[in-house]
TILUM-785881 format. One record per residue (C-alpha): residue in three letters; chain; x, y, z. Coordinates in nm, 2 decimals. Example, Ala and Ser with C-alpha at 12.3 -4.5 7.8 and 13.67 -1.06 7.14 Angstrom:
2
[rec 'ALA'; 'A'; [1.23; -0.45; 0.78]]
[rec 'SER'; 'A'; [1.37; -0.11; 0.71]]
end
This chain:
321
[rec 'UNK'; 'A'; [9.17; 7.78; 25.42]]
[rec 'UNK'; 'A'; [9.23; 7.92; 25.07]]
[rec 'UNK'; 'A'; [9.22; 7.75; 24.73]]
[rec 'UNK'; 'A'; [8.93; 7.53; 24.62]]
[rec 'UNK'; 'A'; [8.84; 7.28; 24.89]]
[rec 'UNK'; 'A'; [8.57; 7.01; 24.92]]
[rec 'UNK'; 'A'; [8.59; 6.88; 25.28]]
[rec 'UNK'; 'A'; [8.36; 6.57; 25.32]]
[rec 'UNK'; 'A'; [8.27; 6.40; 25.65]]
[rec 'UNK'; 'A'; [8.07; 6.07; 25.65]]
[rec 'UNK'; 'A'; [7.98; 5.85; 25.94]]
[rec 'UNK'; 'A'; [8.17; 6.06; 26.20]]
[rec 'UNK'; 'A'; [8.10; 6.14; 26.56]]
[rec 'UNK'; 'A'; [8.25; 6.46; 26.72]]
[rec 'UNK'; 'A'; [8.22; 6.42; 27.09]]
[rec 'UNK'; 'A'; [8.33; 6.61; 27.40]]
[rec 'UNK'; 'A'; [8.56; 6.85; 27.23]]
[rec 'UNK'; 'A'; [8.64; 7.21; 27.34]]
[rec 'UNK'; 'A'; [8.76; 7.51; 27.15]]
[rec 'UNK'; 'A'; [8.83; 7.86; 27.27]]
[rec 'UNK'; 'A'; [8.67; 8.12; 27.06]]
[rec 'UNK'; 'A'; [8.43; 7.91; 26.85]]
[rec 'UNK'; 'A'; [8.36; 7.58; 26.68]]
[rec 'UNK'; 'A'; [8.38; 7.34; 26.97]]
[rec 'UNK'; 'A'; [8.36; 7.03; 26.75]]
[rec 'UNK'; 'A'; [8.45; 7.17; 26.41]]
[rec 'UNK'; 'A'; [8.55; 7.50; 26.27]]
[rec 'UNK'; 'A'; [8.58; 7.55; 25.89]]
[rec 'UNK'; 'A'; [8.66; 7.90; 25.76]]
[rec 'UNK'; 'A'; [8.71; 7.92; 25.38]]
[rec 'UNK'; 'A'; [8.84; 8.21; 25.18]]
[rec 'UNK'; 'A'; [8.87; 8.27; 24.81]]
[rec 'UNK'; 'A'; [8.76; 8.04; 24.52]]
[rec 'UNK'; 'A'; [8.46; 7.81; 24.53]]
[rec 'UNK'; 'A'; [8.41; 7.54; 24.79]]
[rec 'UNK'; 'A'; [8.18; 7.25; 24.87]]
[rec 'UNK'; 'A'; [8.13; 7.11; 25.22]]
[rec 'UNK'; 'A'; [7.94; 6.79; 25.28]]
[rec 'UNK'; 'A'; [7.84; 6.62; 25.61]]
[rec 'UNK'; 'A'; [7.64; 6.29; 25.59]]
[rec 'UNK'; 'A'; [7.56; 6.07; 25.89]]
[rec 'UNK'; 'A'; [7.74; 6.28; 26.14]]
[rec 'UNK'; 'A'; [7.67; 6.34; 26.51]]
[rec 'UNK'; 'A'; [7.80; 6.62; 26.73]]
[rec 'UNK'; 'A'; [7.77; 6.53; 27.10]]
[rec 'UNK'; 'A'; [7.86; 6.74; 27.41]]
[rec 'UNK'; 'A'; [8.10; 6.97; 27.24]]
[rec 'UNK'; 'A'; [8.16; 7.32; 27.39]]
[rec 'UNK'; 'A'; [8.32; 7.65; 27.34]]
[rec 'UNK'; 'A'; [8.37; 7.98; 27.54]]
[rec 'UNK'; 'A'; [8.26; 8.16; 27.22]]
[rec 'UNK'; 'A'; [8.03; 8.09; 26.93]]
[rec 'UNK'; 'A'; [7.91; 7.76; 26.78]]
[rec 'UNK'; 'A'; [7.95; 7.49; 27.05]]
[rec 'UNK'; 'A'; [7.93; 7.20; 26.79]]
[rec 'UNK'; 'A'; [8.02; 7.34; 26.45]]
[rec 'UNK'; 'A'; [8.09; 7.66; 26.26]]
[rec 'UNK'; 'A'; [8.11; 7.66; 25.88]]
[rec 'UNK'; 'A'; [8.18; 8.00; 25.73]]
[rec 'UNK'; 'A'; [8.33; 8.20; 25.44]]
[rec 'UNK'; 'A'; [8.53; 8.52; 25.46]]
[rec 'UNK'; 'A'; [8.59; 8.73; 25.14]]
[rec 'UNK'; 'A'; [8.92; 8.92; 25.15]]
[rec 'UNK'; 'A'; [9.01; 9.21; 24.94]]
[rec 'UNK'; 'A'; [9.13; 9.01; 24.64]]
[rec 'UNK'; 'A'; [8.85; 8.77; 24.54]]
[rec 'UNK'; 'A'; [8.50; 8.65; 24.60]]
[rec 'UNK'; 'A'; [8.44; 8.33; 24.79]]
[rec 'UNK'; 'A'; [8.15; 8.09; 24.72]]
[rec 'UNK'; 'A'; [8.05; 7.78; 24.91]]
[rec 'UNK'; 'A'; [7.78; 7.51; 24.89]]
[rec 'UNK'; 'A'; [7.72; 7.33; 25.21]]
[rec 'UNK'; 'A'; [7.51; 7.01; 25.23]]
[rec 'UNK'; 'A'; [7.43; 6.85; 25.57]]
[rec 'UNK'; 'A'; [7.22; 6.53; 25.56]]
[rec 'UNK'; 'A'; [7.13; 6.30; 25.85]]
[rec 'UNK'; 'A'; [7.31; 6.50; 26.11]]
[rec 'UNK'; 'A'; [7.23; 6.53; 26.49]]
[rec 'UNK'; 'A'; [7.35; 6.80; 26.72]]
[rec 'UNK'; 'A'; [7.29; 6.71; 27.09]]
[rec 'UNK'; 'A'; [7.41; 6.84; 27.42]]
[rec 'UNK'; 'A'; [7.64; 7.10; 27.28]]
[rec 'UNK'; 'A'; [7.70; 7.44; 27.45]]
[rec 'UNK'; 'A'; [7.83; 7.78; 27.37]]
[rec 'UNK'; 'A'; [7.89; 8.11; 27.56]]
[rec 'UNK'; 'A'; [7.74; 8.31; 27.28]]
[rec 'UNK'; 'A'; [7.58; 8.26; 26.94]]
[rec 'UNK'; 'A'; [7.46; 7.91; 26.83]]
[rec 'UNK'; 'A'; [7.55; 7.61; 27.05]]
[rec 'UNK'; 'A'; [7.46; 7.37; 26.77]]
[rec 'UNK'; 'A'; [7.55; 7.49; 26.42]]
[rec 'UNK'; 'A'; [7.66; 7.83; 26.29]]
[rec 'UNK'; 'A'; [7.65; 7.91; 25.92]]
[rec 'UNK'; 'A'; [7.81; 8.24; 25.83]]
[rec 'UNK'; 'A'; [7.90; 8.45; 25.52]]
[rec 'UNK'; 'A'; [8.11; 8.75; 25.58]]
[rec 'UNK'; 'A'; [8.34; 9.00; 25.40]]
[rec 'UNK'; 'A'; [8.57; 9.27; 25.52]]
[rec 'UNK'; 'A'; [8.42; 9.61; 25.55]]
[rec 'UNK'; 'A'; [8.51; 9.84; 25.27]]
[rec 'UNK'; 'A'; [8.59; 9.56; 25.02]]
[rec 'UNK'; 'A'; [8.41; 9.51; 24.69]]
[rec 'UNK'; 'A'; [8.44; 9.13; 24.70]]
[rec 'UNK'; 'A'; [8.15; 8.91; 24.81]]
[rec 'UNK'; 'A'; [8.09; 8.61; 25.03]]
[rec 'UNK'; 'A'; [7.82; 8.38; 24.89]]
[rec 'UNK'; 'A'; [7.69; 8.07; 25.07]]
[rec 'UNK'; 'A'; [7.41; 7.83; 24.97]]
[rec 'UNK'; 'A'; [7.33; 7.57; 25.23]]
[rec 'UNK'; 'A'; [7.10; 7.27; 25.23]]
[rec 'UNK'; 'A'; [7.01; 7.09; 25.56]]
[rec 'UNK'; 'A'; [6.80; 6.77; 25.52]]
[rec 'UNK'; 'A'; [6.69; 6.54; 25.80]]
[rec 'UNK'; 'A'; [6.87; 6.71; 26.09]]
[rec 'UNK'; 'A'; [6.80; 6.69; 26.46]]
[rec 'UNK'; 'A'; [6.89; 6.95; 26.72]]
[rec 'UNK'; 'A'; [6.84; 6.84; 27.08]]
[rec 'UNK'; 'A'; [6.94; 6.97; 27.42]]
[rec 'UNK'; 'A'; [7.18; 7.24; 27.30]]
[rec 'UNK'; 'A'; [7.23; 7.55; 27.51]]
[rec 'UNK'; 'A'; [7.37; 7.90; 27.45]]
[rec 'UNK'; 'A'; [7.30; 8.26; 27.53]]
[rec 'UNK'; 'A'; [7.14; 8.32; 27.19]]
[rec 'UNK'; 'A'; [7.01; 8.11; 26.91]]
[rec 'UNK'; 'A'; [7.04; 7.79; 27.11]]
[rec 'UNK'; 'A'; [7.04; 7.54; 26.82]]
[rec 'UNK'; 'A'; [7.11; 7.69; 26.48]]
[rec 'UNK'; 'A'; [7.21; 8.04; 26.35]]
[rec 'UNK'; 'A'; [7.25; 8.20; 26.01]]
[rec 'UNK'; 'A'; [7.50; 8.50; 26.03]]
[rec 'UNK'; 'A'; [7.60; 8.76; 25.77]]
[rec 'UNK'; 'A'; [7.82; 9.07; 25.77]]
[rec 'UNK'; 'A'; [7.95; 9.29; 25.50]]
[rec 'UNK'; 'A'; [7.89; 9.22; 25.13]]
[rec 'UNK'; 'A'; [7.76; 8.87; 25.19]]
[rec 'UNK'; 'A'; [7.47; 8.65; 25.08]]
[rec 'UNK'; 'A'; [7.36; 8.34; 25.28]]
[rec 'UNK'; 'A'; [7.06; 8.13; 25.17]]
[rec 'UNK'; 'A'; [6.97; 7.82; 25.38]]
[rec 'UNK'; 'A'; [6.71; 7.56; 25.29]]
[rec 'UNK'; 'A'; [6.62; 7.35; 25.59]]
[rec 'UNK'; 'A'; [6.39; 7.06; 25.52]]
[rec 'UNK'; 'A'; [6.27; 6.79; 25.76]]
[rec 'UNK'; 'A'; [6.44; 6.92; 26.08]]
[rec 'UNK'; 'A'; [6.35; 6.84; 26.44]]
[rec 'UNK'; 'A'; [6.43; 7.09; 26.71]]
[rec 'UNK'; 'A'; [6.36; 7.00; 27.07]]
[rec 'UNK'; 'A'; [6.48; 7.09; 27.43]]
[rec 'UNK'; 'A'; [6.72; 7.36; 27.30]]
[rec 'UNK'; 'A'; [6.77; 7.65; 27.54]]
[rec 'UNK'; 'A'; [6.87; 8.01; 27.49]]
[rec 'UNK'; 'A'; [6.97; 8.10; 27.84]]
[rec 'UNK'; 'A'; [7.17; 8.40; 27.97]]
[rec 'UNK'; 'A'; [7.24; 8.77; 27.95]]
[rec 'UNK'; 'A'; [7.18; 8.83; 27.58]]
[rec 'UNK'; 'A'; [6.87; 8.64; 27.48]]
[rec 'UNK'; 'A'; [6.77; 8.86; 27.18]]
[rec 'UNK'; 'A'; [6.65; 8.58; 26.95]]
[rec 'UNK'; 'A'; [6.49; 8.25; 26.92]]
[rec 'UNK'; 'A'; [6.56; 7.94; 27.13]]
[rec 'UNK'; 'A'; [6.58; 7.71; 26.82]]
[rec 'UNK'; 'A'; [6.68; 7.93; 26.53]]
[rec 'UNK'; 'A'; [6.84; 8.28; 26.50]]
[rec 'UNK'; 'A'; [6.92; 8.49; 26.20]]
[rec 'UNK'; 'A'; [7.17; 8.77; 26.25]]
[rec 'UNK'; 'A'; [7.22; 9.02; 25.97]]
[rec 'UNK'; 'A'; [7.49; 9.26; 26.09]]
[rec 'UNK'; 'A'; [7.50; 9.50; 25.79]]
[rec 'UNK'; 'A'; [7.26; 9.64; 25.54]]
[rec 'UNK'; 'A'; [7.47; 9.53; 25.24]]
[rec 'UNK'; 'A'; [7.42; 9.16; 25.33]]
[rec 'UNK'; 'A'; [7.14; 8.92; 25.26]]
[rec 'UNK'; 'A'; [7.03; 8.65; 25.51]]
[rec 'UNK'; 'A'; [6.75; 8.41; 25.42]]
[rec 'UNK'; 'A'; [6.61; 8.08; 25.56]]
[rec 'UNK'; 'A'; [6.35; 7.86; 25.40]]
[rec 'UNK'; 'A'; [6.21; 7.63; 25.67]]
[rec 'UNK'; 'A'; [6.00; 7.34; 25.55]]
[rec 'UNK'; 'A'; [5.85; 7.02; 25.68]]
[rec 'UNK'; 'A'; [6.01; 7.07; 26.02]]
[rec 'UNK'; 'A'; [5.92; 7.06; 26.39]]
[rec 'UNK'; 'A'; [6.02; 7.33; 26.64]]
[rec 'UNK'; 'A'; [5.88; 7.22; 26.98]]
[rec 'UNK'; 'A'; [5.98; 7.23; 27.35]]
[rec 'UNK'; 'A'; [6.26; 7.48; 27.30]]
[rec 'UNK'; 'A'; [6.29; 7.75; 27.56]]
[rec 'UNK'; 'A'; [6.44; 8.09; 27.63]]
[rec 'UNK'; 'A'; [6.55; 8.21; 27.98]]
[rec 'UNK'; 'A'; [6.27; 8.17; 28.22]]
[rec 'UNK'; 'A'; [6.11; 7.88; 28.03]]
[rec 'UNK'; 'A'; [5.92; 8.07; 27.76]]
[rec 'UNK'; 'A'; [5.84; 7.85; 27.47]]
[rec 'UNK'; 'A'; [5.69; 8.09; 27.21]]
[rec 'UNK'; 'A'; [6.02; 8.23; 27.07]]
[rec 'UNK'; 'A'; [6.14; 7.94; 26.85]]
[rec 'UNK'; 'A'; [6.27; 8.18; 26.57]]
[rec 'UNK'; 'A'; [6.43; 8.51; 26.63]]
[rec 'UNK'; 'A'; [6.64; 8.78; 26.48]]
[rec 'UNK'; 'A'; [6.91; 9.04; 26.56]]
[rec 'UNK'; 'A'; [7.06; 9.32; 26.36]]
[rec 'UNK'; 'A'; [6.90; 9.43; 26.03]]
[rec 'UNK'; 'A'; [6.58; 9.26; 25.91]]
[rec 'UNK'; 'A'; [6.63; 8.91; 25.77]]
[rec 'UNK'; 'A'; [6.40; 8.67; 25.59]]
[rec 'UNK'; 'A'; [6.24; 8.35; 25.71]]
[rec 'UNK'; 'A'; [5.98; 8.16; 25.51]]
[rec 'UNK'; 'A'; [5.80; 7.88; 25.69]]
[rec 'UNK'; 'A'; [5.59; 7.61; 25.54]]
[rec 'UNK'; 'A'; [5.44; 7.27; 25.63]]
[rec 'UNK'; 'A'; [5.59; 7.29; 25.98]]
[rec 'UNK'; 'A'; [5.50; 7.26; 26.35]]
[rec 'UNK'; 'A'; [5.62; 7.57; 26.53]]
[rec 'UNK'; 'A'; [5.53; 7.60; 26.89]]
[rec 'UNK'; 'A'; [5.37; 7.94; 26.98]]
[rec 'UNK'; 'A'; [5.32; 8.03; 26.62]]
[rec 'UNK'; 'A'; [4.94; 8.00; 26.61]]
[rec 'UNK'; 'A'; [4.98; 7.79; 26.29]]
[rec 'UNK'; 'A'; [4.88; 7.92; 25.95]]
[rec 'UNK'; 'A'; [4.53; 8.00; 26.08]]
[rec 'UNK'; 'A'; [4.67; 8.26; 26.33]]
[rec 'UNK'; 'A'; [5.03; 8.30; 26.23]]
[rec 'UNK'; 'A'; [5.26; 8.51; 26.46]]
[rec 'UNK'; 'A'; [5.44; 8.73; 26.20]]
[rec 'UNK'; 'A'; [5.73; 8.81; 26.44]]
[rec 'UNK'; 'A'; [5.85; 8.45; 26.36]]
[rec 'UNK'; 'A'; [5.87; 8.51; 25.98]]
[rec 'UNK'; 'A'; [5.65; 8.47; 25.68]]
[rec 'UNK'; 'A'; [5.38; 8.20; 25.68]]
[rec 'UNK'; 'A'; [5.38; 8.01; 25.35]]
[rec 'UNK'; 'A'; [5.10; 7.77; 25.44]]
[rec 'UNK'; 'A'; [5.05; 7.43; 25.60]]
[rec 'UNK'; 'A'; [5.19; 7.53; 25.94]]
[rec 'UNK'; 'A'; [5.06; 7.40; 26.27]]
[rec 'UNK'; 'A'; [5.09; 7.48; 26.64]]
[rec 'UNK'; 'A'; [5.01; 7.13; 26.78]]
[rec 'UNK'; 'A'; [5.21; 6.89; 27.00]]
[rec 'UNK'; 'A'; [5.40; 6.66; 26.77]]
[rec 'UNK'; 'A'; [5.43; 6.40; 27.05]]
[rec 'UNK'; 'A'; [5.80; 6.35; 27.02]]
[rec 'UNK'; 'A'; [5.96; 6.05; 27.17]]
[rec 'UNK'; 'A'; [6.30; 6.05; 27.35]]
[rec 'UNK'; 'A'; [6.62; 6.10; 27.16]]
[rec 'UNK'; 'A'; [6.77; 5.75; 27.11]]
[rec 'UNK'; 'A'; [6.90; 5.49; 26.87]]
[rec 'UNK'; 'A'; [6.61; 5.43; 26.63]]
[rec 'UNK'; 'A'; [6.82; 5.28; 26.35]]
[rec 'UNK'; 'A'; [7.07; 5.46; 26.13]]
[rec 'UNK'; 'A'; [7.40; 5.61; 26.23]]
[rec 'UNK'; 'A'; [7.26; 5.91; 26.43]]
[rec 'UNK'; 'A'; [7.02; 5.93; 26.72]]
[rec 'UNK'; 'A'; [6.67; 6.05; 26.64]]
[rec 'UNK'; 'A'; [6.32; 6.11; 26.79]]
[rec 'UNK'; 'A'; [6.02; 5.92; 26.68]]
[rec 'UNK'; 'A'; [5.67; 6.06; 26.65]]
[rec 'UNK'; 'A'; [5.41; 5.94; 26.90]]
[rec 'UNK'; 'A'; [5.06; 5.80; 26.83]]
[rec 'UNK'; 'A'; [4.82; 6.07; 26.73]]
[rec 'UNK'; 'A'; [5.09; 6.32; 26.63]]
[rec 'UNK'; 'A'; [4.97; 6.58; 26.37]]
[rec 'UNK'; 'A'; [5.31; 6.55; 26.21]]
[rec 'UNK'; 'A'; [5.22; 6.20; 26.08]]
[rec 'UNK'; 'A'; [5.12; 6.18; 25.72]]
[rec 'UNK'; 'A'; [5.09; 6.56; 25.71]]
[rec 'UNK'; 'A'; [5.26; 6.62; 25.37]]
[rec 'UNK'; 'A'; [5.20; 6.56; 25.01]]
[rec 'UNK'; 'A'; [5.55; 6.41; 24.94]]
[rec 'UNK'; 'A'; [5.57; 6.55; 24.58]]
[rec 'UNK'; 'A'; [5.44; 6.89; 24.66]]
[rec 'UNK'; 'A'; [5.67; 6.92; 24.96]]
[rec 'UNK'; 'A'; [5.97; 6.78; 24.77]]
[rec 'UNK'; 'A'; [6.04; 6.55; 25.06]]
[rec 'UNK'; 'A'; [6.38; 6.38; 25.07]]
[rec 'UNK'; 'A'; [6.36; 6.02; 24.94]]
[rec 'UNK'; 'A'; [6.47; 5.89; 25.28]]
[rec 'UNK'; 'A'; [6.45; 6.00; 25.65]]
[rec 'UNK'; 'A'; [6.75; 6.07; 25.88]]
[rec 'UNK'; 'A'; [6.79; 5.69; 25.95]]
[rec 'UNK'; 'A'; [6.79; 5.61; 25.58]]
[rec 'UNK'; 'A'; [6.44; 5.47; 25.58]]
[rec 'UNK'; 'A'; [6.22; 5.53; 25.27]]
[rec 'UNK'; 'A'; [5.98; 5.82; 25.25]]
[rec 'UNK'; 'A'; [5.68; 5.78; 25.25]]
[rec 'UNK'; 'A'; [5.57; 5.49; 25.46]]
[rec 'UNK'; 'A'; [5.39; 5.30; 25.32]]
[rec 'UNK'; 'A'; [5.49; 5.35; 24.96]]
[rec 'UNK'; 'A'; [5.24; 5.59; 24.79]]
[rec 'UNK'; 'A'; [5.13; 5.74; 25.11]]
[rec 'UNK'; 'A'; [5.18; 6.08; 25.27]]
[rec 'UNK'; 'A'; [5.51; 6.20; 25.42]]
[rec 'UNK'; 'A'; [5.57; 6.30; 25.79]]
[rec 'UNK'; 'A'; [5.70; 6.63; 25.92]]
[rec 'UNK'; 'A'; [6.04; 6.62; 26.10]]
[rec 'UNK'; 'A'; [6.35; 6.41; 26.06]]
[rec 'UNK'; 'A'; [6.19; 6.07; 26.09]]
[rec 'UNK'; 'A'; [5.94; 5.89; 25.87]]
[rec 'UNK'; 'A'; [5.72; 5.65; 26.07]]
[rec 'UNK'; 'A'; [5.60; 5.31; 25.96]]
[rec 'UNK'; 'A'; [5.24; 5.22; 26.05]]
[rec 'UNK'; 'A'; [5.22; 4.87; 25.93]]
[rec 'UNK'; 'A'; [5.00; 4.61; 26.11]]
[rec 'UNK'; 'A'; [5.16; 4.27; 26.17]]
[rec 'UNK'; 'A'; [5.00; 3.95; 26.28]]
[rec 'UNK'; 'A'; [5.16; 3.80; 26.59]]
[rec 'UNK'; 'A'; [5.07; 3.44; 26.67]]
[rec 'UNK'; 'A'; [5.13; 3.31; 27.02]]
[rec 'UNK'; 'A'; [5.10; 2.94; 27.10]]
[rec 'UNK'; 'A'; [4.94; 2.88; 27.44]]
[rec 'UNK'; 'A'; [4.99; 2.58; 27.67]]
[rec 'UNK'; 'A'; [4.73; 2.31; 27.67]]
[rec 'UNK'; 'A'; [4.67; 2.33; 27.29]]
[rec 'UNK'; 'A'; [4.52; 2.68; 27.30]]
[rec 'UNK'; 'A'; [4.60; 2.96; 27.05]]
[rec 'UNK'; 'A'; [4.60; 3.34; 27.08]]
[rec 'UNK'; 'A'; [4.60; 3.58; 26.78]]
[rec 'UNK'; 'A'; [4.66; 3.96; 26.82]]
[rec 'UNK'; 'A'; [4.74; 4.26; 26.60]]
[rec 'UNK'; 'A'; [5.06; 4.45; 26.70]]
[rec 'UNK'; 'A'; [5.12; 4.79; 26.55]]
[rec 'UNK'; 'A'; [5.47; 4.87; 26.43]]
[rec 'UNK'; 'A'; [5.52; 5.24; 26.43]]
[rec 'UNK'; 'A'; [5.89; 5.30; 26.37]]
end
């Protein structure tokens, strides 16, 4: 699409769609001018493609006549059970320009409170950043949960959860990953230590305040995953099943004893004011914030049970959601 566009999707479910070539559930390709794309409370379920981006592809293409700029904001979005035959079964963000042109494609993306679960593709099973030509793509991903995503097939060159592909030296591809959980994602053969990967020219991933399986945490960081910015862990977050936990989209709760609980100084981490369900961060007010898409409540409530025969039983029941 050309001209200035601001497509907005709110409280929408894209389910069991198929597209040949790419973008099984949604495909937005924007050219020329300046655009803003907004998704809030959206779920992509069991969409597929025989190409790239099983759930959604959002991209810009700069032609020979003018630059193209886009701001993308995704909040409270779940990608589950989507599949692709190539790059990114969940979400593909891309900035591209035609080779030989002087125009630029510039994308700034913000992902807050997102869940990627059970998506499968040959590379970058859940989420991919892609650039080619004179293009700049910067993505800030905050409070994401990635689990049970699989990169399975002939061309597993990158991570099972996240992939950055920089296809030309004149492009810039950068991801800031913060306050997120990457756990239980696998490549072909069941390997779990390749959550983040790359293809093409070197790209930039900065990771902070996150649980990344196989990373060694900040104490023993695996530099092949990106740059450690501190506060990272390599400990089981004790994720619960993907289910309806309130809010419009399905989410995963943190289990008792999870190191993701109360792990963040909310102000220092610039945590979103609410979690993926719309519940306030932090819980309780004035406390610490949790890693991942869901903020847990740890209030203790008194339950009184009247027994037969005039008896009485008092017990404390922990409410953790």
